[in-house]
C-alpha positions as a Markdown table, in Angstrom:
| # | Residue | x | y | z |
|---|---|---|---|---|
| 1 | Met | 0.0 | 0.0 | 0.0 |
| 2 | Ile | 2.8 | 2.4 | 0.8 |
| 3 | Ala | 4.5 | 1.8 | -2.5 |
| 4 | Gly | 1.2 | 2.6 | -4.3 |
| 5 | Leu | 0.9 | 5.8 | -2.3 |
| 6 | Leu | 4.4 | 6.8 | -3.1 |
| 7 | Ile | 4.0 | 6.0 | -6.8 |
| 8 | Ala | 0.7 | 8.0 | -6.9 |
| 9 | Gly | 2.2 | 11.0 | -5.2 |
| 10 | Phe | 5.3 | 10.9 | -7.4 |
| 11 | Thr | 3.2 | 10.6 | -10.5 |
| 12 | Ile | 1.1 | 13.6 | -9.7 |
| 13 | Gly | 4.3 | 15.5 | -9.2 |
| 14 | Ile | 5.9 | 14.4 | -12.5 |
| 15 | Val | 2.7 | 15.0 | -14.5 |
| 16 | Gly | 2.2 | 18.4 | -13.0 |
| 17 | Ser | 5.8 | 19.5 | -13.2 |
| 18 | Phe | 5.2 | 22.0 | -16.0 |
| 19 | His | 2.6 | 23.7 | -13.9 |
| 20 | Cys | 5.3 | 24.1 | -11.3 |
| 21 | Val | 7.6 | 25.7 | -13.8 |
| 22 | Gly | 5.0 | 28.3 | -14.5 |
| 23 | Met | 4.0 | 29.0 | -11.0 |
| 24 | Cys | 7.2 | 28.4 | -8.9 |
| 25 | Gly | 9.6 | 28.9 | -11.8 |
| 26 | Pro | 10.0 | 32.6 | -11.2 |
| 27 | Ile | 11.1 | 32.0 | -7.6 |
| 28 | Ala | 13.4 | 29.3 | -8.6 |
| 29 | Leu | 14.9 | 31.4 | -11.4 |
| 30 | Ser | 15.4 | 34.2 | -8.8 |
| 31 | Leu | 17.7 | 32.2 | -6.7 |
| 32 | Pro | 21.2 | 33.8 | -6.8 |
| 33 | Val | 23.1 | 30.7 | -8.0 |
| 34 | Tyr | 24.5 | 31.8 | -11.4 |
| 35 | Asp | 27.7 | 33.3 | -10.1 |
| 36 | Val | 28.8 | 30.5 | -7.8 |
| 37 | Ser | 30.8 | 27.3 | -8.5 |
| 38 | Thr | 29.0 | 24.4 | -10.1 |
| 39 | Trp | 29.0 | 22.3 | -6.9 |
| 40 | Lys | 27.6 | 25.2 | -4.8 |
| 41 | Lys | 25.0 | 25.8 | -7.5 |
| 42 | Ile | 23.9 | 22.2 | -7.3 |
| 43 | Leu | 23.9 | 22.3 | -3.5 |
| 44 | Phe | 21.9 | 25.5 | -3.3 |
| 45 | Ile | 19.3 | 24.4 | -5.8 |
| 46 | Thr | 19.0 | 21.0 | -4.1 |
| 47 | Leu | 18.5 | 22.8 | -0.7 |
| 48 | Tyr | 15.8 | 25.0 | -2.2 |
| 49 | Asn | 14.0 | 21.9 | -3.5 |
| 50 | Leu | 14.4 | 20.1 | -0.2 |
| 51 | Gly | 12.8 | 23.0 | 1.5 |
| 52 | Arg | 9.8 | 22.8 | -0.9 |
| 53 | Ile | 9.5 | 19.0 | -0.3 |
| 54 | Ser | 9.7 | 19.5 | 3.5 |
| 55 | Ala | 6.8 | 22.0 | 3.3 |
| 56 | Tyr | 4.8 | 19.6 | 1.3 |
| 57 | Ala | 5.5 | 16.8 | 3.7 |
| 58 | Leu | 4.4 | 19.0 | 6.6 |
| 59 | Leu | 1.2 | 19.9 | 4.8 |
| 60 | Gly | 0.7 | 16.2 | 4.3 |
| 61 | Ala | 1.1 | 15.5 | 8.0 |
| 62 | Ile | -1.3 | 18.3 | 8.9 |
| 63 | Phe | -4.0 | 17.2 | 6.5 |
| 64 | Gly | -3.3 | 13.6 | 7.3 |
| 65 | Leu | -4.4 | 14.3 | 10.8 |
| 66 | Val | -7.7 | 15.6 | 9.4 |
| 67 | Gly | -8.0 | 12.6 | 7.1 |
| 68 | Leu | -7.2 | 10.2 | 9.9 |
| 69 | Gln | -10.4 | 11.2 | 11.7 |
| 70 | Phe | -12.4 | 10.3 | 8.6 |
| 71 | Phe | -10.5 | 7.1 | 8.0 |
| 72 | Ile | -11.2 | 5.9 | 11.6 |
| 73 | Gly | -14.9 | 6.6 | 11.1 |
| 74 | Gly | -14.9 | 4.8 | 7.8 |
| 75 | Tyr | -15.7 | 7.9 | 5.8 |
| 76 | Gln | -12.5 | 8.2 | 3.7 |
| 77 | Gln | -14.3 | 7.5 | 0.4 |
| 78 | Ile | -16.8 | 10.2 | 1.1 |
| 79 | Leu | -14.0 | 12.5 | 2.2 |
| 80 | Ser | -12.1 | 11.9 | -1.1 |
| 81 | Met | -15.0 | 12.7 | -3.3 |
| 82 | Ser | -16.0 | 15.7 | -1.2 |
| 83 | Leu | -12.5 | 17.1 | -1.4 |
| 84 | Gly | -12.4 | 16.6 | -5.1 |
| 85 | Val | -15.7 | 18.6 | -5.5 |
| 86 | Leu | -14.4 | 21.3 | -3.1 |
| 87 | Ile | -11.2 | 21.7 | -5.0 |
| 88 | Leu | -13.1 | 22.1 | -8.3 |
| 89 | Leu | -15.5 | 24.6 | -6.7 |
| 90 | Phe | -12.6 | 26.5 | -5.2 |
| 91 | Leu | -10.8 | 26.7 | -8.6 |
| 92 | Ile | -13.9 | 27.7 | -10.4 |
| 93 | Phe | -14.8 | 30.3 | -7.7 |
| 94 | Ser | -11.3 | 31.8 | -7.7 |
| 95 | Lys | -11.4 | 32.2 | -11.5 |
| 96 | Phe | -14.7 | 34.0 | -11.6 |
| 97 | Ser | -14.8 | 35.9 | -8.4 |
| 98 | Ser | -13.1 | 39.2 | -7.6 |
| 99 | Gln | -13.7 | 38.6 | -3.9 |
| 100 | Asn | -10.8 | 37.6 | -1.8 |
| 101 | Ile | -10.5 | 35.6 | 1.3 |
| 102 | Pro | -8.8 | 37.9 | 3.8 |
| 103 | Ile | -7.0 | 35.3 | 5.9 |
| 104 | Val | -5.6 | 33.6 | 2.8 |
| 105 | Asn | -4.5 | 36.9 | 1.3 |
| 106 | Ser | -2.8 | 37.9 | 4.6 |
| 107 | Phe | -0.9 | 34.6 | 4.8 |
| 108 | Thr | 0.1 | 34.8 | 1.1 |
| 109 | Asn | 1.3 | 38.4 | 1.4 |
| 110 | Phe | 3.3 | 37.5 | 4.5 |
| 111 | Ile | 5.0 | 34.6 | 2.6 |
| 112 | Lys | 5.7 | 36.9 | -0.5 |
| 113 | Lys | 7.2 | 39.6 | 1.7 |
| 114 | Thr | 9.4 | 37.1 | 3.5 |
| 115 | Leu | 10.5 | 35.5 | 0.3 |
| 116 | Gly | 11.4 | 39.0 | -1.1 |
| 117 | Tyr | 13.4 | 39.7 | 2.0 |
| 118 | Leu | 15.3 | 36.4 | 1.8 |
| 119 | Leu | 16.0 | 36.8 | -1.9 |
| 120 | Arg | 17.3 | 40.3 | -1.5 |
| 121 | Asn | 19.6 | 39.8 | 1.5 |
| 122 | Asp | 22.8 | 37.8 | 2.1 |
| 123 | Lys | 22.4 | 34.1 | 1.6 |
| 124 | Lys | 23.5 | 31.4 | 3.9 |
| 125 | Phe | 23.0 | 27.7 | 3.0 |
| 126 | Tyr | 19.9 | 27.6 | 5.2 |
| 127 | Thr | 18.4 | 30.6 | 3.3 |
| 128 | Tyr | 17.8 | 28.4 | 0.3 |
| 129 | Ile | 16.0 | 25.8 | 2.4 |
| 130 | Leu | 13.8 | 28.6 | 3.9 |
| 131 | Ile | 13.0 | 30.0 | 0.4 |
| 132 | Gly | 11.9 | 26.6 | -0.8 |
| 133 | Phe | 10.0 | 25.9 | 2.5 |
| 134 | Leu | 8.0 | 29.2 | 2.2 |
| 135 | Asn | 7.5 | 28.6 | -1.5 |
| 136 | Gly | 5.8 | 25.3 | -0.6 |
| 137 | Phe | 3.1 | 27.2 | 1.3 |
| 138 | Leu | 2.1 | 29.5 | -1.6 |
| 139 | Pro | -1.4 | 28.8 | -2.9 |
| 140 | Cys | -1.3 | 26.2 | -5.7 |
| 141 | Gly | -4.1 | 24.2 | -7.4 |
| 142 | Leu | -1.7 | 21.2 | -8.0 |
| 143 | Val | -0.7 | 21.1 | -4.3 |
| 144 | Tyr | -4.4 | 21.1 | -3.4 |
| 145 | Val | -4.9 | 18.1 | -5.7 |
| 146 | Ala | -2.0 | 16.3 | -4.0 |
| 147 | Ile | -3.4 | 17.2 | -0.5 |
| 148 | Ala | -6.7 | 15.6 | -1.5 |
| 149 | Gly | -4.8 | 12.4 | -2.2 |
| 150 | Ala | -2.8 | 12.7 | 1.0 |
| 151 | Val | -5.9 | 13.2 | 3.1 |
| 152 | Ala | -7.4 | 10.0 | 1.8 |
| 153 | Ser | -4.2 | 8.0 | 2.6 |
| 154 | Gly | -5.4 | 6.9 | 6.0 |
| 155 | Ser | -2.6 | 8.0 | 8.3 |
| 156 | Ile | -0.4 | 11.0 | 9.2 |
| 157 | Val | 2.8 | 9.2 | 8.1 |
| 158 | Asn | 1.3 | 8.0 | 4.8 |
| 159 | Ser | 0.0 | 11.5 | 4.1 |
| 160 | Ala | 3.4 | 13.0 | 4.8 |
| 161 | Leu | 5.1 | 10.4 | 2.6 |
| 162 | Phe | 2.5 | 10.9 | -0.2 |
| 163 | Met | 3.2 | 14.7 | -0.2 |
| 164 | Ala | 7.0 | 14.1 | 0.0 |
| 165 | Ala | 6.7 | 11.8 | -3.0 |
| 166 | Phe | 4.7 | 14.5 | -4.8 |
| 167 | Gly | 7.5 | 17.0 | -4.1 |
| 168 | Leu | 10.1 | 14.5 | -5.4 |
| 169 | Gly | 8.1 | 14.2 | -8.6 |
| 170 | Thr | 8.4 | 17.9 | -9.1 |
| 171 | Phe | 12.1 | 17.9 | -8.3 |
| 172 | Pro | 13.6 | 16.9 | -11.7 |
| 173 | Ile | 12.0 | 19.7 | -13.7 |
| 174 | Met | 12.4 | 22.3 | -11.1 |
| 175 | Phe | 16.0 | 21.4 | -10.6 |
| 176 | Thr | 16.6 | 21.4 | -14.4 |
| 177 | Val | 14.8 | 24.7 | -14.9 |
| 178 | Thr | 16.9 | 26.4 | -12.2 |
| 179 | Val | 20.2 | 25.0 | -13.5 |
| 180 | Leu | 19.4 | 26.0 | -17.0 |
| 181 | Gly | 17.5 | 29.2 | -16.1 |
| 182 | Lys | 19.9 | 31.6 | -17.7 |
| 183 | Phe | 19.6 | 29.7 | -21.0 |
| 184 | Ile | 15.8 | 29.9 | -21.1 |
| 185 | Ser | 14.4 | 32.9 | -22.9 |
| 186 | Val | 11.8 | 35.1 | -21.2 |
| 187 | Gln | 9.4 | 34.2 | -24.1 |
| 188 | Leu | 9.8 | 30.5 | -23.5 |
| 189 | Arg | 9.4 | 31.0 | -19.7 |
| 190 | Asn | 6.1 | 32.9 | -20.4 |
| 191 | Gln | 4.9 | 30.1 | -22.7 |
| 192 | Met | 5.6 | 27.5 | -20.0 |
């Protein structure tokens, strides 16, 4: 069962990778890694991605706790279907509504300001982890889909592993885009 969860999470990450390039790519491309040695560049990009994967695993654990309550009660199938409908409604509502959710906007603005601060100031190795970690909490439809799968996994550990596998699925393309970022034209970035 765990292997199936890991494969499912990883597959969602791989399949959705180009979405990640479009949404998280600008942050990844903003990492100051282009004037350092090759090994430092690889290390810093890896640390950034490990920060993202850690954030996803934490989200998995948090939502796994919620899902566990439904799993114990035998309602995990109802929960899975309900989450799918809620995600679709949320995505539709956010596309056609000019209204904002204040608490979500405040949280997102806090993350954006903190990311801006971290990107502008002196970098230590842990700064790259923090940038990735905070990036993992930005609103993202693909992450919501992965969370729906994690909630239905039946345990906190399985949910965290599912989300970590999802993050690992996004790793290859995000790593590649960041490494090759200076060779990708602005026009191609916009198309992605």
